[in-house]
C-alpha positions as MATLAB code, in Angstrom:
seq = 'XXXXXXXXXXXXXXXXXXXXXXXXXXXXXXXXXXXXXXXXXXXXXXXXXXXXXXXXXXXXXXXXXXXXXXXXXXXXXXXXXXXXXXXXXXXXXXXXXXXXXXXXXXXXXXXXXXXXXXXXXXXXXXXXXXXXXXXXXXXXXXXXXXXXXXXXXXXXXXXXXXXXXXXXXXXXXXXXXXXXXXXXXXXXXXXXXXXXXXXXXXXXXXXXXXXXXXXXXXXXXXXXXXXXXXXXXXXXXXXXXXXXXXXXXXXXXXXXXXXXXXXXXXXXXXXXXXXXXXXXXXXXXXXXXXXXXXXXXXXXXXXXXX';
ca = [
     -36.954    2.325   33.909;
     -37.747   -1.391   33.678;
     -40.131   -2.459   30.910;
     -42.489   -5.406   31.315;
     -42.896   -6.792   27.795;
     -46.092   -8.577   28.818;
     -47.756   -5.233   29.647;
     -46.309   -3.194   26.819;
     -49.753   -1.909   25.817;
     -49.940   -0.108   29.181;
     -46.982    2.145   28.363;
     -47.648    5.766   27.541;
     -46.969    6.798   23.915;
     -43.763    8.587   24.950;
     -42.498    5.560   26.894;
     -43.359    3.153   24.083;
     -41.701    5.130   21.281;
     -38.700    5.787   23.488;
     -38.397    2.049   24.082;
     -38.991    1.159   20.400;
     -36.150    3.376   19.187;
     -33.531    0.861   20.360;
     -34.641   -2.209   18.340;
     -35.395    0.086   15.385;
     -31.882    1.545   15.527;
     -30.378   -1.951   15.728;
     -32.450   -2.980   12.701;
     -31.208   -0.055   10.630;
     -27.603   -0.604   11.718;
     -27.711   -4.282   10.746;
     -29.180   -3.377    7.351;
     -26.414   -0.800    6.830;
     -23.738   -3.361    7.824;
     -25.210   -5.992    5.486;
     -25.154   -3.625    2.485;
     -21.694   -2.273    3.400;
     -19.926   -5.630    3.729;
     -21.623   -7.097    0.665;
     -20.641   -4.034   -1.393;
     -17.021   -4.291   -0.241;
     -16.890   -7.997   -1.135;
     -18.315   -7.328   -4.612;
     -15.807   -4.518   -5.222;
     -12.915   -6.815   -4.288;
     -14.173   -9.517   -6.656;
     -14.971   -7.155   -9.548;
     -11.908   -4.871   -9.459;
      -8.965   -6.232  -11.489;
      -5.621   -6.507   -9.719;
      -2.921   -4.184  -11.089;
       0.849   -4.184  -10.965;
       2.355   -1.120   -9.315;
       4.538   -0.170  -12.295;
       1.611   -0.138  -14.744;
      -1.307    0.703  -12.428;
      -3.713    3.373  -13.631;
      -4.168    6.495  -11.551;
      -7.343    6.333   -9.476;
      -9.320    3.516   -7.855;
      -6.992    0.518   -7.976;
      -6.442   -2.902   -6.440;
      -2.943   -4.091   -5.489;
      -1.494   -7.306   -4.105;
       1.990   -7.921   -2.774;
       3.939   -8.209    0.462;
       4.396   -5.909    3.423;
       7.943   -4.578    3.800;
       9.728   -2.062    5.994;
       9.445    1.666    5.371;
      11.899    2.780    8.030;
      15.416    1.358    8.287;
      14.718   -0.438   11.561;
      11.862   -2.753   12.379;
       9.190   -1.612   14.832;
       8.155   -3.170   18.138;
       4.584   -3.234   19.395;
       4.134   -1.031   22.506;
       2.173   -3.745   24.339;
       3.780   -7.109   23.580;
       7.100   -5.892   22.187;
       6.715   -8.148   19.132;
       8.595   -7.205   15.968;
       6.365   -5.774   13.245;
       6.134   -3.144   10.511;
       2.724   -1.848   11.656;
       0.763   -2.017   14.897;
      -2.492   -0.784   16.401;
      -3.265   -1.150   20.079;
      -5.825   -0.270   22.743;
      -5.790   -0.440   26.541;
      -9.149   -0.505   28.352;
     -10.065   -0.383   32.032;
     -13.035   -2.175   33.572;
     -15.567    0.184   35.134;
     -17.890   -1.600   37.566;
     -20.715    0.566   38.923;
     -22.386   -2.286   40.784;
     -25.300   -2.271   38.356;
     -23.336   -2.662   35.136;
     -19.842   -3.271   33.832;
     -18.246   -1.507   30.900;
     -14.791   -0.988   29.438;
     -13.327    2.513   29.077;
     -10.403    3.180   26.722;
      -7.446    4.706   28.583;
      -4.864    4.506   25.804;
      -4.783    3.713   22.097;
      -2.632    4.341   19.061;
      -0.981    3.007   15.935;
       2.407    3.167   14.257;
       3.018    6.517   12.514;
       4.557    5.254    9.282;
       2.650    4.391    6.095;
       2.490    0.706    5.207;
       4.691   -0.264    2.283;
       3.373   -2.826   -0.223;
       5.844   -4.382   -2.660;
       5.090   -6.503   -5.701;
       7.409   -7.732   -8.442;
       7.360   -4.348  -10.222;
       7.755   -1.730   -7.486;
       6.501   -0.477   -4.152;
       3.565    1.633   -2.966;
       3.182    3.563    0.296;
      -0.250    2.967    1.826;
      -1.534    5.853    3.924;
      -3.296    4.834    7.138;
      -5.634    7.842    7.117;
      -9.188    6.760    6.368;
      -8.198    3.115    5.806;
     -10.124    0.124    7.094;
      -7.226   -2.139    8.111;
      -7.807   -5.865    8.677;
      -5.051   -8.150    9.917;
      -4.898  -11.801   10.898;
      -2.522  -11.119   13.789;
      -4.916  -10.015   16.539;
      -4.677  -10.698   20.236;
      -6.623   -9.663   23.337;
      -5.550  -10.408   26.891;
      -5.986   -9.082   30.438;
      -3.834   -7.768   33.256;
      -3.757   -5.754   36.463;
      -2.014   -2.541   35.345;
      -2.321    0.089   32.579;
       0.842   -1.308   30.974;
       0.967   -5.072   30.448;
       3.587   -6.847   32.510;
       5.964   -9.401   31.031;
       4.041  -12.115   32.847;
       0.713  -11.038   31.325;
       2.287  -10.979   27.844;
       3.635  -14.509   28.344;
       0.155  -15.833   29.208;
      -1.652  -13.731   26.581;
      -2.467  -16.816   24.493;
      -4.003  -18.761   27.362;
      -7.704  -19.458   27.537;
      -8.218  -18.300   31.124;
      -7.637  -14.561   31.516;
      -8.272  -12.134   34.381;
      -7.601   -8.538   35.353;
      -9.154   -5.081   35.392;
      -7.306   -4.044   32.234;
      -7.865   -5.375   28.744;
      -5.163   -5.123   26.069;
      -5.912   -5.384   22.347;
      -3.219   -5.578   19.695;
      -3.160   -5.883   15.906;
       0.055   -6.416   13.957;
       1.378   -6.626   10.398;
       4.723   -8.366   10.188;
       7.377   -8.236    7.489;
       6.787  -10.229    4.289;
       3.131  -10.832    5.155;
       0.874  -11.099    2.052;
      -0.890   -7.741    1.702;
      -3.952   -6.548   -0.218;
      -4.999   -2.932   -0.816;
      -7.956   -1.278   -2.550;
      -7.984    2.501   -2.770;
      -6.973    5.630   -4.673;
      -3.615    5.025   -6.381;
      -1.473    8.057   -7.144;
       2.019    8.475   -8.580;
       4.040   11.480   -7.448;
       7.035   12.626   -9.499;
       9.749   15.006   -8.365;
       9.093   17.127  -11.464;
       5.393   17.536  -10.628;
       4.644   21.104   -9.649;
       8.019   22.364  -10.844;
       7.680   26.020  -11.887;
      10.558   27.340  -13.972;
       9.833   31.021  -13.285;
       9.851   30.381   -9.545;
      13.032   28.305   -9.826;
      14.754   31.097  -11.801;
      13.740   33.640   -9.143;
      15.062   31.400   -6.348;
      18.391   30.885   -8.167;
      18.869   34.622   -8.748;
      17.944   35.275   -5.123;
      20.596   32.835   -3.912;
      23.174   34.499   -6.181;
      22.272   37.933   -4.827;
      23.110   36.715   -1.338;
      26.781   36.814   -2.440;
      26.699   39.965   -4.543;
      30.465   40.269   -4.925;
      30.661   36.831   -6.490;
      27.738   37.788   -8.762;
      29.637   40.865   -9.903;
      32.780   38.844  -10.549;
      30.833   36.569  -12.919;
      28.632   39.050  -14.782;
      30.123   42.571  -14.455;
      31.745   42.566  -17.891;
      32.730   46.253  -17.923;
      34.067   46.183  -14.339;
      32.159   49.301  -13.246;
      31.018   47.741   -9.942;
      27.356   47.475  -10.967;
      25.190   45.329  -13.210;
      23.546   47.187  -16.077;
      20.479   46.036  -18.047;
      22.563   43.961  -20.480;
      24.438   42.222  -17.677;
      21.195   41.509  -15.765;
      19.902   39.882  -18.935;
      22.935   37.568  -18.834;
      22.181   36.799  -15.160;
      18.588   35.798  -15.978;
      19.750   33.682  -18.935;
      22.282   31.817  -16.772;
      19.635   31.259  -14.083;
      17.209   29.903  -16.701;
      19.843   27.429  -17.936;
      20.465   26.242  -14.373;
      16.704   25.873  -13.789;
      16.456   23.777  -16.973;
      19.219   21.491  -15.693;
      17.429   21.180  -12.346;
      14.200   20.225  -14.141;
      16.025   17.526  -16.157;
      17.551   16.095  -12.974;
      14.112   15.824  -11.367;
      12.744   13.974  -14.393;
      15.369   11.275  -13.775;
      14.432   10.862  -10.099;
      12.389    7.844   -9.023;
       8.597    7.990   -8.919;
       6.787    7.610   -5.603;
       3.595    5.519   -5.699;
       1.042    6.124   -2.953;
      -2.449    4.957   -2.033;
      -4.998    6.911   -0.008;
      -8.714    7.108    0.740;
     -10.694    7.510   -2.506;
     -13.198   10.318   -3.069;
     -16.928    9.876   -3.723;
     -17.563    7.400   -0.924;
     -15.512    4.510   -2.318;
     -13.877    2.271    0.327;
     -10.224    2.205    1.285;
      -9.328   -1.334    2.378;
      -6.032   -2.856    3.555;
      -5.853   -6.509    4.553;
      -3.288   -9.196    5.223;
      -3.715  -12.433    3.301;
      -5.101  -13.182   -0.130;
      -7.934  -11.142   -1.603;
     -10.220  -14.172   -2.102;
     -10.006  -14.983    1.592;
     -10.686  -11.343    2.487;
     -13.725  -11.209    0.178;
     -15.114  -14.420    1.719;
     -14.647  -12.976    5.216;
     -16.607   -9.874    4.249;
     -19.350  -12.063    2.791;
     -19.638  -13.888    6.107;
     -19.887  -10.535    7.884;
     -22.709   -9.561    5.520;
     -24.551  -12.844    6.164;
     -24.311  -12.396    9.925;
     -25.495   -8.805    9.594;
     -28.456   -9.976    7.493;
     -29.426  -12.591   10.097;
     -29.204   -9.941   12.817;
     -31.300   -7.614   10.639;
     -34.028  -10.250   10.258;
     -34.105  -10.939   14.011;
     -34.122   -7.247   14.914;
     -36.858   -6.578   12.340;
     -38.942   -9.384   13.795;
     -38.515   -7.974   17.302;
     -39.481   -4.474   16.170;
     -42.594   -5.724   14.349;
     -43.535   -7.873   17.346;
     -43.398   -4.833   19.639;
     -45.575   -2.832   17.262;
     -48.122   -5.645   17.036;
     -48.143   -6.082   20.797;
     -48.803   -2.383   21.191;
     -51.574   -2.207   18.581;
     -53.341   -5.449   19.502;
];
């Protein structure tokens, strides 16, 4: 249905409120975006930066460099460029004659966590729930679902054409990296239960019962009596204690994930000041859009009521 804005007062109530819902929704979305980006920028500026070795458990800010998690470097599925993290999307142009839209036919990201290193240690950044921002972004066009070598070679040119649109985001090795999220240190000894370890050790010994008899059957009667079973449990307890001590000496694993209670989880390449300024610009643009959308909504209401 086509709406003539000059005759908006002639619309039925159902038609008018159905039409008004679109500018009203845009107004609310712009207000939400303004508050969201401004809040993120303030959190980045107000949260002190921690070193990985001494970072407190919980909501933490880290700065460092992106390094490899796996032994071999990754390659982006679209351009084939070397990286340690990628995210991509392939879209197809749908032309109905009346309108044109892009439909996603393929998308994905690298499966590994992103590793951030500073001068004191390293932290594995989970991708789940993270808002990831990178400076290495590229969009280009082609004629097939998979970009050809020729289309990749001209991906940085101004003039582009094709029914397929390729979008790619990369993080490369040694890129400055910023992260704000829930920091957690996992130790090998965490969750260690001695009683369970003792039971597992005795169970493994029982699998070779003849060897168990050779060690603990002191009276050589072919069975283990109550006194001998007591020796078995004591030996298993000593072995479990040694296992616990070994785990205490193993390296800690530092991780970061999405925080609880609605706090943001942000990962960005570059320095944090630059990232905060970018978010502030997003908030300003959202505020301008909010003012314009609000004006349009109020204008429609006035035109209807006048």
